Structures are given as structure tokens and as C-alpha cells.
N, C-alpha and C positions, 0 to 999 in steps of 0.2 A: 381290572383297567384303570388308568389313572387320568384323570382329566385334568386339564391345565387351563387357567382362564389367561388369556391375552389381553392386557390392558394398554400396552404401550406401542402405539401405531399413529400413522397419520389419518386412519378412518376411527372414526368415533364409536363405531359399533365393536363391543367387545366379542370374541371368539371363544368357544370352548373346543379345545386340542385334545383328541383321545389318542391314547397309547394302549393296544389291549395286548395282554401277554397271556401265555398258555403254553403247555406242555408239549414238546414234540415226541417224537417216535422213541427216543431214549430218555426222556423224562427231564430233558432240561427246559428250562423256563426260556422259552423266546418270544420275541415280537409276534404279534399275529395280525397287526393292521395298526396303520395312524390314518386319522382323518381329522377335519376340522370344519367346525359350521358355526356362522354368526346367531348369536343370541337375538330372537325376535323381541321388538320393542313394544308390539301393539299389546295392549291386554288382552287376555282369552287362552285357550289351550290350542298349542300348537304341536307338531309333530314335524320332525325333520329327518330324513333320511341319508346317511352319511355314506359315500363311498369310501372304503378304507384302502390302503395300499401299503406295500412293504418295499424297502430299496433291495434292489439285487445286486450280487456282486458283477463285476464289469469283467472277469475274465473267468476263463475255465478253471484255470489254476486255483484262485480264489474261492469257486464253487466247490471244487474238490475239498480244498481245505476247510471252509466252513462246515462241509458236511461230516468229515473226518472228526472234527473238535467240537461239533455241536454249536457252534457261535455263529449266528447268522448276521448279516450286516443289519445295523439300526441305527439311528441318529441320535446324537448326544444332547442335541440342544433343540427342543420343543418348538422354538422360535421359526424353525426350519419348516416345520409343518404349517403354522399360523401366517406366516409372510409369503413363502412360496418364492422368496428370493434363491436364486441358485438351484430351484428344482427342474429347471429346463434342461440341465446337465447330469441329473441325476437319473440313474436308470431304476424304474419302479415297475411293479409289477399288481395288479387289481387283486384286492383280496376279499370281497365280500362287501357286505353294508351292516350298519348299527343304523337302528332307529332311536331317537330320542323324543321325549316328550317333554314339553316345557308348558307350565303354568305359570303364565305372567300377570301381575296384578298391577 
């Protein structure tokens, strides 16, 4: 997985954005899920469970093409996951959960 720390926002709390990749049935490296969580500020040990999601093709033709080519839709900019702007028009599917542990000093 590749975490990305979001620092530019109007919200002063930083976020960790996760992009999880793994092999598909044909051995292609594809996105398995995206998710984001705010980093806690309070000292101590914290556990956060992140709901992961993946973008979906908008038409049957795109779904068929992505199945044949082995390329699934994915976001090119991690800010889409962090900010949420424009996600209301993006078709996504739930894809499980990731649990992170933070030790804040």
C-alpha cells in the first residue's frame, strides 16, 4: 500500500490517504481500495478502521473493456480521496476495511 499525507486543506487536521494495490486473477497489479483517515492529535495509542472503496466503470462497455485489458478504473490524484470534492458524482463500490494503529506522543 502507499500512504499519502494530506497537508494542504482548510481543515488543520492532517490525513493519511491509503491506496492499496494487489494482483488480480491474471496477475496484473490493480487497485484494491482507497481510503482516508484523520491523524489523531491526542497523545496515546489509537486504532482507526478505514472503510475502503474502489471506483467503478460507468457503463457495461467500459466494464467489459477493463475486464479484457486487466485495467480497472483508478484515481490519478490522491486529493480526490482526501478532499471528497467531486466524489458524489463518482461511482464507487465498498471494498473492505483496513485498521491502522497510531502511537501519538
